[in-house]
Each structure stands twice: as structure tokens, then as C-alpha cells.
CHARMM internal coordinates of N, CA and C (Angstrom, degrees):
IC EDIT
DIST 1 N 1 CA 1.4316
DIST 1 CA 1 C 1.5218
ANGL 1 N 1 CA 1 C 107.97
DIST 1 C 2 N 1.2890
ANGL 1 CA 1 C 2 N 115.74
DIHE 1 N 1 CA 1 C 2 N 148.87
DIST 2 N 2 CA 1.4555
ANGL 1 C 2 N 2 CA 119.86
DIHE 1 CA 1 C 2 N 2 CA 178.24
DIST 2 CA 2 C 1.5207
ANGL 2 N 2 CA 2 C 110.28
DIHE 1 C 2 N 2 CA 2 C -75.61
DIST 2 C 3 N 1.3080
ANGL 2 CA 2 C 3 N 115.50
DIHE 2 N 2 CA 2 C 3 N 131.73
DIST 3 N 3 CA 1.4560
ANGL 2 C 3 N 3 CA 120.55
DIHE 2 CA 2 C 3 N 3 CA 174.91
DIST 3 CA 3 C 1.5238
ANGL 3 N 3 CA 3 C 109.76
DIHE 2 C 3 N 3 CA 3 C -109.64
DIST 3 C 4 N 1.3187
ANGL 3 CA 3 C 4 N 116.24
DIHE 3 N 3 CA 3 C 4 N 3.31
DIST 4 N 4 CA 1.4548
ANGL 3 C 4 N 4 CA 120.67
DIHE 3 CA 3 C 4 N 4 CA -174.81
DIST 4 CA 4 C 1.5201
ANGL 4 N 4 CA 4 C 112.10
DIHE 3 C 4 N 4 CA 4 C -70.85
DIST 4 C 5 N 1.3176
ANGL 4 CA 4 C 5 N 117.97
DIHE 4 N 4 CA 4 C 5 N -49.03
DIST 5 N 5 CA 1.4645
ANGL 4 C 5 N 5 CA 120.57
DIHE 4 CA 4 C 5 N 5 CA -171.38
DIST 5 CA 5 C 1.5271
ANGL 5 N 5 CA 5 C 112.36
DIHE 4 C 5 N 5 CA 5 C -73.25
DIST 5 C 6 N 1.3224
ANGL 5 CA 5 C 6 N 117.60
DIHE 5 N 5 CA 5 C 6 N -54.67
DIST 6 N 6 CA 1.4589
ANGL 5 C 6 N 6 CA 118.96
DIHE 5 CA 5 C 6 N 6 CA -173.72
DIST 6 CA 6 C 1.5248
ANGL 6 N 6 CA 6 C 112.66
DIHE 5 C 6 N 6 CA 6 C -85.96
DIST 6 C 7 N 1.3081
ANGL 6 CA 6 C 7 N 118.14
DIHE 6 N 6 CA 6 C 7 N -48.07
DIST 7 N 7 CA 1.4598
ANGL 6 C 7 N 7 CA 119.16
DIHE 6 CA 6 C 7 N 7 CA -177.65
DIST 7 CA 7 C 1.5209
ANGL 7 N 7 CA 7 C 111.93
DIHE 6 C 7 N 7 CA 7 C -74.77
DIST 7 C 8 N 1.3303
ANGL 7 CA 7 C 8 N 117.69
DIHE 7 N 7 CA 7 C 8 N -45.00
DIST 8 N 8 CA 1.4595
ANGL 7 C 8 N 8 CA 120.33
DIHE 7 CA 7 C 8 N 8 CA 176.71
DIST 8 CA 8 C 1.5100
ANGL 8 N 8 CA 8 C 110.10
DIHE 7 C 8 N 8 CA 8 C -70.60
DIST 8 C 9 N 1.2999
ANGL 8 CA 8 C 9 N 115.52
DIHE 8 N 8 CA 8 C 9 N -64.10
DIST 9 N 9 CA 1.4515
ANGL 8 C 9 N 9 CA 122.68
DIHE 8 CA 8 C 9 N 9 CA 169.04
DIST 9 CA 9 C 1.5000
ANGL 9 N 9 CA 9 C 118.97
DIHE 8 C 9 N 9 CA 9 C 74.86
DIST 9 C 10 N 1.3258
ANGL 9 CA 9 C 10 N 118.91
DIHE 9 N 9 CA 9 C 10 N -8.64
DIST 10 N 10 CA 1.4558
ANGL 9 C 10 N 10 CA 119.68
DIHE 9 CA 9 C 10 N 10 CA -175.63
DIST 10 CA 10 C 1.5260
ANGL 10 N 10 CA 10 C 112.65
DIHE 9 C 10 N 10 CA 10 C -117.22
DIST 10 C 11 N 1.3173
ANGL 10 CA 10 C 11 N 117.67
DIHE 10 N 10 CA 10 C 11 N 14.07
DIST 11 N 11 CA 1.4698
ANGL 10 C 11 N 11 CA 123.66
DIHE 10 CA 10 C 11 N 11 CA 177.14
DIST 11 CA 11 C 1.5249
ANGL 11 N 11 CA 11 C 112.99
DIHE 10 C 11 N 11 CA 11 C 58.01
DIST 11 C 12 N 1.3332
ANGL 11 CA 11 C 12 N 117.05
DIHE 11 N 11 CA 11 C 12 N 34.56
DIST 12 N 12 CA 1.4622
ANGL 11 C 12 N 12 CA 118.47
DIHE 11 CA 11 C 12 N 12 CA 179.36
DIST 12 CA 12 C 1.5322
ANGL 12 N 12 CA 12 C 112.81
DIHE 11 C 12 N 12 CA 12 C -131.85
DIST 12 C 13 N 1.3342
ANGL 12 CA 12 C 13 N 116.94
DIHE 12 N 12 CA 12 C 13 N 11.34
DIST 13 N 13 CA 1.4573
ANGL 12 C 13 N 13 CA 120.22
DIHE 12 CA 12 C 13 N 13 CA 179.52
DIST 13 CA 13 C 1.5246
ANGL 13 N 13 CA 13 C 108.43
DIHE 12 C 13 N 13 CA 13 C -151.93
DIST 13 C 14 N 1.3437
ANGL 13 CA 13 C 14 N 115.62
DIHE 13 N 13 CA 13 C 14 N 148.55
DIST 14 N 14 CA 1.4562
ANGL 13 C 14 N 14 CA 121.21
DIHE 13 CA 13 C 14 N 14 CA 173.31
DIST 14 CA 14 C 1.5214
ANGL 14 N 14 CA 14 C 107.58
DIHE 13 C 14 N 14 CA 14 C -118.56
DIST 14 C 15 N 1.3319
ANGL 14 CA 14 C 15 N 116.28
DIHE 14 N 14 CA 14 C 15 N 127.57
DIST 15 N 15 CA 1.4562
ANGL 14 C 15 N 15 CA 119.76
DIHE 14 CA 14 C 15 N 15 CA -178.50
DIST 15 CA 15 C 1.5162
ANGL 15 N 15 CA 15 C 109.39
DIHE 14 C 15 N 15 CA 15 C -153.59
DIST 15 C 16 N 1.3035
ANGL 15 CA 15 C 16 N 115.33
DIHE 15 N 15 CA 15 C 16 N 152.49
DIST 16 N 16 CA 1.4528
ANGL 15 C 16 N 16 CA 121.43
DIHE 15 CA 15 C 16 N 16 CA 176.07
DIST 16 CA 16 C 1.5123
ANGL 16 N 16 CA 16 C 110.10
DIHE 15 C 16 N 16 CA 16 C -134.13
DIST 16 C 17 N 1.3100
ANGL 16 CA 16 C 17 N 115.67
DIHE 16 N 16 CA 16 C 17 N 165.97
DIST 17 N 17 CA 1.4590
ANGL 16 C 17 N 17 CA 121.43
DIHE 16 CA 16 C 17 N 17 CA 178.41
DIST 17 CA 17 C 1.5156
ANGL 17 N 17 CA 17 C 109.24
DIHE 16 C 17 N 17 CA 17 C -130.18
DIST 17 C 18 N 1.3072
ANGL 17 CA 17 C 18 N 115.59
DIHE 17 N 17 CA 17 C 18 N 162.09
DIST 18 N 18 CA 1.4603
ANGL 17 C 18 N 18 CA 121.42
DIHE 17 CA 17 C 18 N 18 CA 177.15
DIST 18 CA 18 C 1.5151
ANGL 18 N 18 CA 18 C 108.27
DIHE 17 C 18 N 18 CA 18 C -127.60
DIST 18 C 19 N 1.3091
ANGL 18 CA 18 C 19 N 116.29
DIHE 18 N 18 CA 18 C 19 N 130.73
DIST 19 N 19 CA 1.4668
ANGL 18 C 19 N 19 CA 122.28
DIHE 18 CA 18 C 19 N 19 CA 173.12
DIST 19 CA 19 C 1.5197
ANGL 19 N 19 CA 19 C 107.15
DIHE 18 C 19 N 19 CA 19 C -113.86
DIST 19 C 20 N 1.3199
ANGL 19 CA 19 C 20 N 116.72
DIHE 19 N 19 CA 19 C 20 N 130.42
DIST 20 N 20 CA 1.4532
ANGL 19 C 20 N 20 CA 120.27
DIHE 19 CA 19 C 20 N 20 CA -176.57
DIST 20 CA 20 C 1.5286
ANGL 20 N 20 CA 20 C 109.92
DIHE 19 C 20 N 20 CA 20 C -148.92
DIST 20 C 21 N 1.2945
ANGL 20 CA 20 C 21 N 115.43
DIHE 20 N 20 CA 20 C 21 N 176.87
DIST 21 N 21 CA 1.4586
ANGL 20 C 21 N 21 CA 120.49
DIHE 20 CA 20 C 21 N 21 CA 175.96
DIST 21 CA 21 C 1.5246
ANGL 21 N 21 CA 21 C 109.41
DIHE 20 C 21 N 21 CA 21 C -83.73
DIST 21 C 22 N 1.3053
ANGL 21 CA 21 C 22 N 115.48
DIHE 21 N 21 CA 21 C 22 N 160.06
DIST 22 N 22 CA 1.4681
ANGL 21 C 22 N 22 CA 120.00
DIHE 21 CA 21 C 22 N 22 CA 178.93
DIST 22 CA 22 C 1.5302
ANGL 22 N 22 CA 22 C 110.98
DIHE 21 C 22 N 22 CA 22 C -61.18
DIST 22 C 23 N 1.3253
ANGL 22 CA 22 C 23 N 116.65
DIHE 22 N 22 CA 22 C 23 N -33.83
DIST 23 N 23 CA 1.4678
ANGL 22 C 23 N 23 CA 120.47
DIHE 22 CA 22 C 23 N 23 CA -178.76
DIST 23 CA 23 C 1.5229
ANGL 23 N 23 CA 23 C 112.24
DIHE 22 C 23 N 23 CA 23 C -68.52
DIST 23 C 24 N 1.3247
ANGL 23 CA 23 C 24 N 117.81
DIHE 23 N 23 CA 23 C 24 N -32.67
DIST 24 N 24 CA 1.4667
ANGL 23 C 24 N 24 CA 121.19
DIHE 23 CA 23 C 24 N 24 CA -177.80
DIST 24 CA 24 C 1.5291
ANGL 24 N 24 CA 24 C 112.79
DIHE 23 C 24 N 24 CA 24 C -87.03
DIST 24 C 25 N 1.3270
ANGL 24 CA 24 C 25 N 117.73
DIHE 24 N 24 CA 24 C 25 N -12.17
DIST 25 N 25 CA 1.4573
ANGL 24 C 25 N 25 CA 120.09
DIHE 24 CA 24 C 25 N 25 CA -173.71
DIST 25 CA 25 C 1.5309
ANGL 25 N 25 CA 25 C 114.27
DIHE 24 C 25 N 25 CA 25 C -62.43
DIST 25 C 26 N 1.3464
ANGL 25 CA 25 C 26 N 121.34
DIHE 25 N 25 CA 25 C 26 N -43.71
DIST 26 N 26 CA 1.4690
ANGL 25 C 26 N 26 CA 119.64
DIHE 25 CA 25 C 26 N 26 CA -179.00
DIST 26 CA 26 C 1.5331
ANGL 26 N 26 CA 26 C 113.08
DIHE 25 C 26 N 26 CA 26 C -57.49
DIST 26 C 27 N 1.3122
ANGL 26 CA 26 C 27 N 117.34
DIHE 26 N 26 CA 26 C 27 N -44.01
DIST 27 N 27 CA 1.4737
ANGL 26 C 27 N 27 CA 119.85
DIHE 26 CA 26 C 27 N 27 CA 179.68
DIST 27 CA 27 C 1.5195
ANGL 27 N 27 CA 27 C 110.92
DIHE 26 C 27 N 27 CA 27 C -66.93
DIST 27 C 28 N 1.3126
ANGL 27 CA 27 C 28 N 117.07
DIHE 27 N 27 CA 27 C 28 N -41.56
DIST 28 N 28 CA 1.4609
ANGL 27 C 28 N 28 CA 120.89
DIHE 27 CA 27 C 28 N 28 CA 179.49
DIST 28 CA 28 C 1.5232
ANGL 28 N 28 CA 28 C 110.71
DIHE 27 C 28 N 28 CA 28 C -65.58
DIST 28 C 29 N 1.3222
ANGL 28 CA 28 C 29 N 117.04
DIHE 28 N 28 CA 28 C 29 N -41.72
DIST 29 N 29 CA 1.4562
ANGL 28 C 29 N 29 CA 121.07
DIHE 28 CA 28 C 29 N 29 CA 178.22
DIST 29 CA 29 C 1.5199
ANGL 29 N 29 CA 29 C 112.33
DIHE 28 C 29 N 29 CA 29 C -63.39
DIST 29 C 30 N 1.3289
ANGL 29 CA 29 C 30 N 116.94
DIHE 29 N 29 CA 29 C 30 N -41.67
DIST 30 N 30 CA 1.4673
ANGL 29 C 30 N 30 CA 121.00
DIHE 29 CA 29 C 30 N 30 CA 178.10
DIST 30 CA 30 C 1.5213
ANGL 30 N 30 CA 30 C 110.79
DIHE 29 C 30 N 30 CA 30 C -64.19
DIST 30 C 31 N 1.3062
ANGL 30 CA 30 C 31 N 117.36
DIHE 30 N 30 CA 30 C 31 N -41.08
DIST 31 N 31 CA 1.4567
ANGL 30 C 31 N 31 CA 121.41
DIHE 30 CA 30 C 31 N 31 CA 178.80
DIST 31 CA 31 C 1.5274
ANGL 31 N 31 CA 31 C 110.99
DIHE 30 C 31 N 31 CA 31 C -65.21
DIST 31 C 32 N 1.3145
ANGL 31 CA 31 C 32 N 117.65
DIHE 31 N 31 CA 31 C 32 N -42.87
DIST 32 N 32 CA 1.4583
ANGL 31 C 32 N 32 CA 121.12
DIHE 31 CA 31 C 32 N 32 CA 178.16
DIST 32 CA 32 C 1.5232
ANGL 32 N 32 CA 32 C 110.71
DIHE 31 C 32 N 32 CA 32 C -61.86
DIST 32 C 33 N 1.3272
ANGL 32 CA 32 C 33 N 116.96
DIHE 32 N 32 CA 32 C 33 N -41.91
DIST 33 N 33 CA 1.4691
ANGL 32 C 33 N 33 CA 120.61
DIHE 32 CA 32 C 33 N 33 CA 177.35
DIST 33 CA 33 C 1.5249
ANGL 33 N 33 CA 33 C 111.23
DIHE 32 C 33 N 33 CA 33 C -64.31
DIST 33 C 34 N 1.3285
ANGL 33 CA 33 C 34 N 116.96
DIHE 33 N 33 CA 33 C 34 N -42.82
DIST 34 N 34 CA 1.4640
ANGL 33 C 34 N 34 CA 120.80
DIHE 33 CA 33 C 34 N 34 CA -178.35
DIST 34 CA 34 C 1.5213
ANGL 34 N 34 CA 34 C 112.03
DIHE 33 C 34 N 34 CA 34 C -63.37
DIST 34 C 35 N 1.3265
ANGL 34 CA 34 C 35 N 117.12
DIHE 34 N 34 CA 34 C 35 N -36.38
DIST 35 N 35 CA 1.4630
ANGL 34 C 35 N 35 CA 120.86
DIHE 34 CA 34 C 35 N 35 CA -179.19
DIST 35 CA 35 C 1.5208
ANGL 35 N 35 CA 35 C 112.98
DIHE 34 C 35 N 35 CA 35 C -91.36
DIST 35 C 36 N 1.3247
ANGL 35 CA 35 C 36 N 117.05
DIHE 35 N 35 CA 35 C 36 N -2.16
DIST 36 N 36 CA 1.4586
ANGL 35 C 36 N 36 CA 120.06
DIHE 35 CA 35 C 36 N 36 CA 178.13
DIST 36 CA 36 C 1.5180
ANGL 36 N 36 CA 36 C 113.55
DIHE 35 C 36 N 36 CA 36 C 71.58
DIST 36 C 37 N 1.3164
ANGL 36 CA 36 C 37 N 116.71
DIHE 36 N 36 CA 36 C 37 N 30.54
DIST 37 N 37 CA 1.4777
ANGL 36 C 37 N 37 CA 120.77
DIHE 36 CA 36 C 37 N 37 CA -179.02
DIST 37 CA 37 C 1.5213
ANGL 37 N 37 CA 37 C 108.56
DIHE 36 C 37 N 37 CA 37 C -83.58
DIST 37 C 38 N 1.3162
ANGL 37 CA 37 C 38 N 115.60
DIHE 37 N 37 CA 37 C 38 N 87.06
DIST 38 N 38 CA 1.4561
ANGL 37 C 38 N 38 CA 121.08
DIHE 37 CA 37 C 38 N 38 CA -179.27
DIST 38 CA 38 C 1.5242
ANGL 38 N 38 CA 38 C 109.19
DIHE 37 C 38 N 38 CA 38 C -126.15
DIST 38 C 39 N 1.2923
ANGL 38 CA 38 C 39 N 115.67
DIHE 38 N 38 CA 38 C 39 N 166.34
DIST 39 N 39 CA 1.4652
ANGL 38 C 39 N 39 CA 122.24
DIHE 38 CA 38 C 39 N 39 CA 179.81
DIST 39 CA 39 C 1.5220
ANGL 39 N 39 CA 39 C 108.04
DIHE 38 C 39 N 39 CA 39 C -101.07
DIST 39 C 40 N 1.3089
ANGL 39 CA 39 C 40 N 115.95
DIHE 39 N 39 CA 39 C 40 N 132.82
DIST 40 N 40 CA 1.4597
ANGL 39 C 40 N 40 CA 119.31
DIHE 39 CA 39 C 40 N 40 CA 176.82
DIST 40 CA 40 C 1.5259
ANGL 40 N 40 CA 40 C 109.61
DIHE 39 C 40 N 40 CA 40 C -73.86
DIST 40 C 41 N 1.3304
ANGL 40 CA 40 C 41 N 117.58
DIHE 40 N 40 CA 40 C 41 N 155.45
DIST 41 N 41 CA 1.4653
ANGL 40 C 41 N 41 CA 119.52
DIHE 40 CA 40 C 41 N 41 CA 177.10
DIST 41 CA 41 C 1.5286
ANGL 41 N 41 CA 41 C 112.56
DIHE 40 C 41 N 41 CA 41 C -58.76
DIST 41 C 42 N 1.3157
ANGL 41 CA 41 C 42 N 117.39
DIHE 41 N 41 CA 41 C 42 N -37.32
DIST 42 N 42 CA 1.4668
ANGL 41 C 42 N 42 CA 120.24
DIHE 41 CA 41 C 42 N 42 CA 179.70
DIST 42 CA 42 C 1.5276
ANGL 42 N 42 CA 42 C 111.25
DIHE 41 C 42 N 42 CA 42 C -65.05
DIST 42 C 43 N 1.3276
ANGL 42 CA 42 C 43 N 116.88
DIHE 42 N 42 CA 42 C 43 N -43.94
DIST 43 N 43 CA 1.4652
ANGL 42 C 43 N 43 CA 119.75
DIHE 42 CA 42 C 43 N 43 CA 179.06
DIST 43 CA 43 C 1.5281
ANGL 43 N 43 CA 43 C 110.93
DIHE 42 C 43 N 43 CA 43 C -65.95
DIST 43 C 44 N 1.3311
ANGL 43 CA 43 C 44 N 117.13
DIHE 43 N 43 CA 43 C 44 N -38.95
DIST 44 N 44 CA 1.4620
ANGL 43 C 44 N 44 CA 120.10
DIHE 43 CA 43 C 44 N 44 CA 177.64
DIST 44 CA 44 C 1.5249
ANGL 44 N 44 CA 44 C 110.18
DIHE 43 C 44 N 44 CA 44 C -61.61
DIST 44 C 45 N 1.3231
ANGL 44 CA 44 C 45 N 117.19
DIHE 44 N 44 CA 44 C 45 N -41.42
DIST 45 N 45 CA 1.4619
ANGL 44 C 45 N 45 CA 120.46
DIHE 44 CA 44 C 45 N 45 CA 178.06
DIST 45 CA 45 C 1.5288
ANGL 45 N 45 CA 45 C 111.21
DIHE 44 C 45 N 45 CA 45 C -62.44
DIST 45 C 46 N 1.3448
ANGL 45 CA 45 C 46 N 116.60
DIHE 45 N 45 CA 45 C 46 N -44.55
DIST 46 N 46 CA 1.4589
ANGL 45 C 46 N 46 CA 119.82
DIHE 45 CA 45 C 46 N 46 CA -178.40
DIST 46 CA 46 C 1.5234
ANGL 46 N 46 CA 46 C 111.63
DIHE 45 C 46 N 46 CA 46 C -62.68
DIST 46 C 47 N 1.3334
ANGL 46 CA 46 C 47 N 117.62
DIHE 46 N 46 CA 46 C 47 N -38.33
DIST 47 N 47 CA 1.4602
ANGL 46 C 47 N 47 CA 119.66
DIHE 46 CA 46 C 47 N 47 CA 178.49
DIST 47 CA 47 C 1.5267
ANGL 47 N 47 CA 47 C 110.53
DIHE 46 C 47 N 47 CA 47 C -70.91
DIST 47 C 48 N 1.3289
ANGL 47 CA 47 C 48 N 117.77
DIHE 47 N 47 CA 47 C 48 N -39.17
DIST 48 N 48 CA 1.4688
ANGL 47 C 48 N 48 CA 119.59
DIHE 47 CA 47 C 48 N 48 CA 176.43
DIST 48 CA 48 C 1.5294
ANGL 48 N 48 CA 48 C 110.39
DIHE 47 C 48 N 48 CA 48 C -61.70
DIST 48 C 49 N 1.3211
ANGL 48 CA 48 C 49 N 116.38
DIHE 48 N 48 CA 48 C 49 N -39.48
DIST 49 N 49 CA 1.4640
ANGL 48 C 49 N 49 CA 120.05
DIHE 48 CA 48 C 49 N 49 CA 177.38
DIST 49 CA 49 C 1.5204
ANGL 49 N 49 CA 49 C 109.80
DIHE 48 C 49 N 49 CA 49 C -62.82
DIST 49 C 50 N 1.3197
ANGL 49 CA 49 C 50 N 117.21
DIHE 49 N 49 CA 49 C 50 N -42.02
DIST 50 N 50 CA 1.4532
ANGL 49 C 50 N 50 CA 121.19
DIHE 49 CA 49 C 50 N 50 CA 179.34
DIST 50 CA 50 C 1.5153
ANGL 50 N 50 CA 50 C 113.17
DIHE 49 C 50 N 50 CA 50 C -65.19
DIST 50 C 51 N 1.3294
ANGL 50 CA 50 C 51 N 117.08
DIHE 50 N 50 CA 50 C 51 N -35.69
DIST 51 N 51 CA 1.4626
ANGL 50 C 51 N 51 CA 120.99
DIHE 50 CA 50 C 51 N 51 CA 179.33
DIST 51 CA 51 C 1.5247
ANGL 51 N 51 CA 51 C 110.25
DIHE 50 C 51 N 51 CA 51 C -63.48
DIST 51 C 52 N 1.3373
ANGL 51 CA 51 C 52 N 116.85
DIHE 51 N 51 CA 51 C 52 N -35.14
DIST 52 N 52 CA 1.4716
ANGL 51 C 52 N 52 CA 119.66
DIHE 51 CA 51 C 52 N 52 CA 179.97
DIST 52 CA 52 C 1.5261
ANGL 52 N 52 CA 52 C 112.21
DIHE 51 C 52 N 52 CA 52 C -62.95
DIST 52 C 53 N 1.3357
ANGL 52 CA 52 C 53 N 117.45
DIHE 52 N 52 CA 52 C 53 N -29.34
DIST 53 N 53 CA 1.4688
ANGL 52 C 53 N 53 CA 119.90
DIHE 52 CA 52 C 53 N 53 CA -179.06
DIST 53 CA 53 C 1.5340
ANGL 53 N 53 CA 53 C 112.57
DIHE 52 C 53 N 53 CA 53 C -102.04
DIST 53 C 54 N 1.3342
ANGL 53 CA 53 C 54 N 117.08
DIHE 53 N 53 CA 53 C 54 N 6.97
DIST 54 N 54 CA 1.4622
ANGL 53 C 54 N 54 CA 121.04
DIHE 53 CA 53 C 54 N 54 CA -175.97
DIST 54 CA 54 C 1.5246
ANGL 54 N 54 CA 54 C 112.27
DIHE 53 C 54 N 54 CA 54 C -59.44
DIST 54 C 55 N 1.3230
ANGL 54 CA 54 C 55 N 117.80
DIHE 54 N 54 CA 54 C 55 N -44.68
DIST 55 N 55 CA 1.4612
ANGL 54 C 55 N 55 CA 120.80
DIHE 54 CA 54 C 55 N 55 CA -178.80
DIST 55 CA 55 C 1.5141
ANGL 55 N 55 CA 55 C 112.41
DIHE 54 C 55 N 55 CA 55 C -59.13
DIST 55 C 56 N 1.3128
ANGL 55 CA 55 C 56 N 117.17
DIHE 55 N 55 CA 55 C 56 N -45.92
DIST 56 N 56 CA 1.4666
ANGL 55 C 56 N 56 CA 121.52
DIHE 55 CA 55 C 56 N 56 CA -179.76
DIST 56 CA 56 C 1.5277
ANGL 56 N 56 CA 56 C 110.80
DIHE 55 C 56 N 56 CA 56 C -66.28
DIST 56 C 57 N 1.3358
ANGL 56 CA 56 C 57 N 116.73
DIHE 56 N 56 CA 56 C 57 N -39.81
DIST 57 N 57 CA 1.4749
ANGL 56 C 57 N 57 CA 118.65
DIHE 56 CA 56 C 57 N 57 CA -179.59
DIST 57 CA 57 C 1.5115
ANGL 57 N 57 CA 57 C 111.93
DIHE 56 C 57 N 57 CA 57 C -68.97
DIST 57 C 58 N 1.3444
ANGL 57 CA 57 C 58 N 117.44
DIHE 57 N 57 CA 57 C 58 N -38.90
DIST 58 N 58 CA 1.4663
ANGL 57 C 58 N 58 CA 119.17
DIHE 57 CA 57 C 58 N 58 CA 178.14
DIST 58 CA 58 C 1.5210
ANGL 58 N 58 CA 58 C 111.43
DIHE 57 C 58 N 58 CA 58 C -69.49
DIST 58 C 59 N 1.3138
ANGL 58 CA 58 C 59 N 117.81
DIHE 58 N 58 CA 58 C 59 N -33.11
DIST 59 N 59 CA 1.4586
ANGL 58 C 59 N 59 CA 119.99
DIHE 58 CA 58 C 59 N 59 CA 176.85
DIST 59 CA 59 C 1.5321
ANGL 59 N 59 CA 59 C 110.27
DIHE 58 C 59 N 59 CA 59 C -62.68
DIST 59 C 60 N 1.3250
ANGL 59 CA 59 C 60 N 118.07
DIHE 59 N 59 CA 59 C 60 N -38.81
DIST 60 N 60 CA 1.4594
ANGL 59 C 60 N 60 CA 121.85
DIHE 59 CA 59 C 60 N 60 CA 177.68
DIST 60 CA 60 C 1.5263
ANGL 60 N 60 CA 60 C 111.05
DIHE 59 C 60 N 60 CA 60 C -72.22
DIST 60 C 61 N 1.3065
ANGL 60 CA 60 C 61 N 116.00
DIHE 60 N 60 CA 60 C 61 N -33.06
DIST 61 N 61 CA 1.4619
ANGL 60 C 61 N 61 CA 121.47
DIHE 60 CA 60 C 61 N 61 CA -178.57
DIST 61 CA 61 C 1.5144
ANGL 61 N 61 CA 61 C 109.68
DIHE 60 C 61 N 61 CA 61 C -65.61
END
COOR INIT
IC SEED 1 N 1 CA 1 C
IC BUILD
């Protein structure tokens, strides 16, 4: 799922999320590690910053 629009919210980061079952998580986690699909500290900060303003942005939306 895209986390860029609602969670990021400030047009300065691109991020996605994955929702899965508990049974599928080990394989998905291993694949993410193998391909190096990780979040940088800067991107994590930008999304955390966006989450703080999510309520106000959704109220305007």
C-alpha cells in the first residue's frame, strides 16, 4: 500500500507498506532482506513527521 500520500503527506518522501498474514511474513521478510528493501533513517523521520499532522490533514480533506 502507498504510504506516500496519507502517512508522508508533505510531498517529500516515497514509501510503501506491506500487509500480510503471519504465515507469509517469514518469506516476505527474507525476500526484503535479500533485495535490500529497507527504509533510510531520513525517510523514516519524514513519515513520522507526516503522521503527526495526519489528523489535521484528513480533517481538511
